[in-house]
C-alpha angles and dihedrals in degrees: 000000000000090000092052092047092050091046093051090050091048091050092054094255098116089135091062118088123228091238091054091049092050091048091052092049092050092046092052092044093050093045094050092045092049092051090047091052092048090053099043107015087222110133096191092051091048091053091047093049090047092052090045092052092051091047091049092052091049091049091049090049091049091048091050090050092050093046092049092046090050091051092047092048090053089055096044098084087058090051092051092047090053093049091047090052093048095048091045088055091055101263121145124246092257093047091048091056094043090053088063089068087073105019105031128094110303094236091057100041096092091060092050091045088059089048091052091048091051092052092046090051089058101260115152118256091243093053091046091050090051092051091047091049091054092049094049094043092190131133091224093052089047091057094046097045093046089051090050091047091053092049093048092051102038105014124230140200098209098063097114093048090049092050092049090050090051091051092051092046093051092051091052092048092049093052093049099043094044092057093051095043092055090057097045099042099076092041095055091042092055091046092053091051089052090055094050099041097077091055091054089054091048091051091051093048091048090064089075113081096226092052091045091055090050093050091045092057121095092254092048092048090051091053092049093049090047089050089049092053091048091048093050090048092048092048092050090047090054091051091048098046097035099042122103116232109245131192110264119243095250092171096044 
């Protein structure tokens, strides 16, 4: 559940609950499986297609979260530079963040507009920072907003130095991760296609009555379930071996 919550936040779906996401996944899986069974009358194939549909949706959600986080991370040095300039000019922490609603990166302005609206409605800075952190769902924003929370609550004279260090660290991480991601992307994509291709062939073969009877038998069902187990294992192995290690959201 924690993974799904973090993935929804990372994908920009912080307003969606985990229970609603699970209900949607189960509904899609059941619907696809039901349609498959109505077309082929093969229970094992219907279960396999249902599991595959749920896995595909989760992979798409994870890909969206990673893509969004990558885009946000690329914009974050600009955010930090803007905050550093504002604080250097004498602006408060709240004012520095609210200025980003008009002067920050265009892709991030809606989140900072909501933050500005929260402050103007009388919300406390701490509560507004928590809401902003959930909307951004990014490890870099977590670090920044927790630093700003600490400064607002306890004060601190090293804020500018800390912000400059964060900016430099983020730029180094982006350069390193971008180089690796470009090399791994096409490898993992090809591997995922290789996992799904056999099931496309099975679905095409199942359209013939004699093949459908064979797959519907106990031996055929056993082969399909075994293939499903192998496919799930292979898919998880691809994610494990082809995934980049990312910094955990300690302050999420």
